[in-house]
N, C-alpha and C positions, 0 to 999 in steps of 0.2 A: 418628467418623462413618464410615458405610459407604462404600466406594469406589463411584463412579458406574459403572454398567454400560456397556459399550462396544458400540454398535450400528454396524456398518460394512459393511452389505450391499452398498452401491454400490461401495465400495473393493474388496471381495472379488471381485465380478463383473468389475470393471475389470481387476484383476490376472489373474484366470483367463483372460479374453478376450485380454489382451495376450500371455500366454505360450502361448496356443493349446491349453489343456487342456479336456477335457470335465468336467462336474461329477463324474462317477465317478472319473476319474483324479485330479482335484484333491483330492477327498475322501480318496483313498488316500494321496496325498503328505502330507496334513495329519493323517492318522491318525484320521479321523472317518468316520461313516457317511454315505451319500448323503442320506438324509432330514435329517440334522442340518445338513449343509452347505446344503441347500436352504432350511432354516429360517433359518440365519444370513444367507444372501444376500437373503432377503426380510424381514430384520429382525424375524422372529418370535422369534429367540433372540439373546442377546448373544454376542459373540465371546469364547470361553473363553480362559483363560490358556494352555492346551495349544496352542490354535490360534495364538495370538500367537507363542509360542516356535517353533512349526513354521514359521510364515511367515518368521521371522528366519533360522532355520537352513537351511531348504530353498530359500528363494528370495532370501535376503539383503535382505529388505524392512526398511526403516527403520520400525519399528513406530509411531513417533510420527506417521507419515503416516496411520495409521488414524483417529486422533482429530483430525487437522489437516485441511487442505484447505478445500473450499468451504462445508462445512456451516453453520458459524456465520455466515459472511458472507451466505449465501443466506437464512438465517432472519432476520437483521437487515434485509436489503434487502426481504424480503417483508413484514415487520411495518411498515416505513416506507411501502411502497407501499400496503398495505391501510389505512393511516391516512389516506390521501387522502380528502377529503370526497366524492369521486365514489362511493365505496363506502358507501352509506347502510346503516344497520342494524348489527347486532352482527357484529364481525369474527370470523373462524374462531378457535377456541381455539389456544393456542400449541402444544399437543400435535399438532394437525392440521398446523400449519405445519412442525413438526419432522419429521413423518412424510413430508410431501411433499418436503422438502429432502433427506431421506435416501433415499427410495425412487424419486423421480422428479425428480432434479435438472435434467434437460433440460427438463421441462415447467415447472418453476419459473423457469428462465432465460427460457423463451419468454414466460411471463407478465410477468416483469420488463421484457423488451424491449417487449412490447405496452404496458405502463403507461408506460414511458419515452417511447415514440412518441406516446402520447396526450398526455402532459404537455408534450412539446416542441411538438406541434401547437397545443395550447391556449395556450401562452405566445407562440408566434409570431403567432397570430391576435390575441392581446391587444396585443402591442407593435408589430406591423407592419401595422395595419389599413389604412394608406394604400396598401399594396402589394397588397391582396387582389384588386384589379381586374385586375392584370396576369396574363397567361397563364403566366408563368414563376414566379409566386409560390407555390411549393410548400413545404410544411413537411418538410424532409428531416431525418433523424436527425443529431444533433450528432456530428461526427467526433471532437471532443475527448472526449466522454463514451465513445464507442466505444473509443478508444485507451486511455483511463484504465481502463476495465473490462478490457481485454485484459491490461494489466500487473497489475491487481488480482487477477484470477483465475489468473494465473501465479505468484502469491505474490511478484511483483516479482523473480523469478529466471528468467533465460533461459539455460539451461545451455550451449548451443552457443556463444552470443556470449560468455558469461562465460569459457569455457575458451579460446576464441580470444584474448581479451584477456589472459588469464593467460599464454598461450604467448608473446605479444608481449612482455609484461613480463619474463618469464624470460630472454629473449634480450637485453633492454635492461640487465638487472642491477638496480642500485638505482634509487630514484626520482630520484636526482641525475643519472642518465644518461637519464632518460625524455625530457627535452626534446630532447636530441641525437638519441636514437633515433627520435623522431617526425619531426624535420626530415629525418633520413636516409631514413626510409621514404617520406616525401613526395617527396624528391628522386629516389628510385628509381622513383617513379610519374610523374616528369616535372613535379613541382610545386615552384615556388620560393616561399619564405616571405619576406614583406616586413612589417616592423614599422613602422606609420604612426601619426602623431599625429592620430588621428581619433576621433570618437564611436562609429563603427561597430565593434562588438566583433569580428566576423569577416566577411570577404567573400572569396569565391572567384571569380576571373575565369577561366572555362573557356577563353576565347579566348587569353589569354596564359599560362594555366597558373600563375597567381600567387595565392597565399593571402595576403590582407592581414589582419593582426592589429593591434589597437589597443595602443599603448604605455601607455595611461592606466589599464588594468586591472591587477589583481594578477597576479603571476607564476603563481600557482596556476591562475587563470582562463585565462591564455595557454596553459599546458601542457595544460589540459583541452581547449581549442579545437583545439590541434594534434592531440591524440589523436582528437578527434571527426572531424577531416578525414581522419586515417589510416583510420578505420573506413569513411568514405564512399568513399575512393579505393582501399583495399587489401582491404576485406572486403565489397565490394558483393554478390558472389554469395551469401555467407552471409546478409546482411541480406535480400536478395530472397527467398531460400528460406524464411527465417523468416516473412516477410510472406505468402508463398504459403500456408503452413500456417495462418496466422491468419484468412485469408478475410475481410478487411474488406469492408464493404458499399459503400463509396464510395472513389473515388480520393483524395479529401482525407484520409480517415482513414488510408489506406495511406501517403500522403506524410508525415503527422504522425507516424505510428508509426515510419517509417524514421529520422526525426530522433531519436525517442525511443530506438531501438535503437543509433544512433550515440552518443548520450549515455551509454547503458548501457555500451557498449564502452569509452568514454573513462574512466568511473568505475572500471570493472573493471580496466583497464590501469594506471591510477594507483594503485589499491589492489588488487593481485592477490589472489585468494580465499584461498589457503592461507597466504600470508605475513600478510595482513591479519587473517585469523581468529585466527591464533596470537598476533599482536601484541595484538589486542583482548583476548584472554583473559589475556595476561601483565600488561597494565597495567590490567586490570579496567575496560575500556571508557572510559578517560579520553580524551575527545574532543580535548582540546588536545594531549596527548602523541601521539595518532595523527595529528593534523593535521601536527605537526612532523616526525614520522617518515616520513610518506609525501608530504610536500609538497602537502597538500590543504587546502581550507578546512574550517571547522567544519561548514557545511551539507553539503559533499560527504561528509565522514566520517559524519555522522549518517544521511544517505541510504544510504550503502554498508552501514552496519550493519544496516539494515532489509532488505537483499537477501541476507543470508547464509543461504540456505535450500537449499544444495546437499545432496541426499540422501546420507546417510552421514556428513557433516561439517557438520551444521547449527549455526548460531550461535544465540544467544538470539533467540526470536521477539519482535521489537520492533514497536511502531507508530511511524510517522513522519508528521508533518504539518507543512505550512507554511501560514501564514495572512497575509493583508495587514492593514492597519490598520483596515479596515472589518469584519474578522472573517471574510471570505470565504476558504474553503479553496482554495489554489492548487495544492497537492500533498498527496496523502494515500496512505498504504499501511498496512496492519495485518496482521501475521502472528499477532496475538493475538485474543482474543475481543472486544476492543473494536473496534467498527466505526463509522466516521464517517458522518454524514449524507451521503447522495449529493447532496443539494441544500441550498444555504444554508451557514450557518456552524457553528462548533463551539460546544459548551456554554459559556456565559459564565463559569461557575464554574471553568473549567479555567485553569491557570496560564499557558498559552501567551499569553493576552490581556494578562497583567500584565507580560510581558517587555518590551513597548514602554516601560513606565514606568521600567525599570531597565536602560538600555543597557549592554552589555558585561559583564553578570553572568549566571551560571547560576542559575535558580530551580528549587528542588526542591519536589515536591508528592507527598503520599500521597493517593490518590483511590480512591473506591469507586463502581462503577456500580450501577444499580438491581437487577441480577441478583446482587449480592453479591460480585462479583469485585473484588479489590483490586489496585491498580497503583502503581508509582512512576513519576513523570513528571518529565522534565527539560526546561526551556524556556529559550530565549535569543533575543534580538533579532538580526537579521541586516541590516546596511546594505550597500547596493550603490551606492557613489558613481560618478559618471560620469567623474571624474578632472579636472574643471576647474571653475572658479568659475562659478556661475550655472546649472550643469546640474542637473536634478532628481535627487534621491537616492531610490532605491527602498528602502523599508523593509518588512521581513517579520519574522515571528517563527516559530521552528521549535520543535517538541516531539518528544522521543524518550522512549519508555518501554516498560515490560514489566510482566508480572504479578509480584506480590510474591514468588513462589517463586524467582524469579531475582535478587532484589534483592541477595543476598550477593555476586554476581558484578560488581556495579557499585560503583565507588569513590564514586559520588555518594550511596550509601545510608549511608555511614559517619556515625555520630553521630546518625542520625535515630531517634526513639522510635517504634517500630513496634508497641509493645505495647498502646497505648491506642486504643480504637475511635474516640474523638473526634479522633484525629490524622488520620483519613482524611476528606478532603473529599467530599461527595456530588456527583458529576457525572453527566451523562447523555449521550445522543446528540443528540436533538433534542426540542424541547418537545412536539411532536405525539405522540410515542410514549413519552415519559418517564413513568414511573409514580409519580414522587414527588408527594406531595400538598401539601407545604408549602414548595416552593421559592420563595424570595423573588425570584429572577431569572426566573421563568416568564414567557414572552412570549405564548403562546397556550395554551388549555386542552388537556389530553390527550384525544384523540378516543375513547379506549376507556373513559372513565370518565364517570359521571353527575355533573352539576354542580348545586349548590344555590345559588341566589342569594337572599340575605336582605337586604331593603331596610333592616332595622333594625340591621345589623351590617356593619362593614367592618374586615377584617384586612389583611394585606399584599396579598392578592389580593381582587378584588371578588366572588369566588365561593368556594365550598368544593368540593373534589374528594372525592367519596365513594368 
């Protein structure tokens, strides 16, 4: 099969602008003519092998970034948005969507923001009609969605925060010293730590300078919360500077994002990048071994693996998702071509839903999406007890996976038969944009296909997808 041509005009323009070169000077450094560079930047020509090598040697560019980034996510988000019933008629061809995402990513994001605003307004009007008469009943953008998209489009990797956490961890030494180092750092900031028999996981009293932590939660959770407070107390300037660059539209979004960045610092300190990356490669990404080595939970390890996107030392591009028992996605990130539905739940054929039926076990699945890309997926249930009788237990399931070309680096791929096409489960993103014709779990028809309803015939579905 011929290799796919690489069109990366937006990335070339972004790099040239960042280093402050004219097209003429940039073309000279790459060893191509000015017209050729202009054609590449406008995606009229693919990026040649010579240019790829020159980008690596002249500018130290991680060439995997040319084919990574926002492109596939923007395409997936656009297809889902255009599947909205508000857009009547034939949707734009996939080729047009790809062209827009490649040549005008800013315009595509503006379109997605507009559609998201419309959808949020529509849902708010439908669910809160009793408040429509009030003067203050305005449909504001969801701060949760804004923050989630911020991390999503950063590839869930925040370089400055990650390196600050790694520096803190290097001074602490091993993870066994992390708890002591965190308490010491808080003490230097004038904060006293108190462990209390309470349901409240973490509570900081600014009047007394006391951090109260629950004794009912796991030690890994206590350490994580200590590190989170370290971020808020000792890294406030860094967090605020990062938030300034993000330019959130509401104060609520900024406040939520600050907690998200503090959580990011805690995870990166508990599992510092270089040490964790090396350990993950050595044990072939065995989540249980990594959890024991770094004093972290299974969920923390899985989430951290999905953040290893530091330029020059990238880890495997994983997807990570967490769902509740209703199937609603509560956390999501993908550095792969697999993109989750922005709204609603995950495909019911995915093994993450089955994890609730087999508590305490890892489930493995080989899966194929409608675009023909194949993945290996690992799922497990996660229970979060409150530490006392009668308290509600929060139950989730997590999934971690990557494309099959990386399967050999995962211990979980051992013994799986990857040679048979039938071994790969057909999964999708959401029913509205899934192109599969005969899915027995389809909830709604695909909006881009013509339906045939035959009153004299009934198969799995009450219609046929042409």
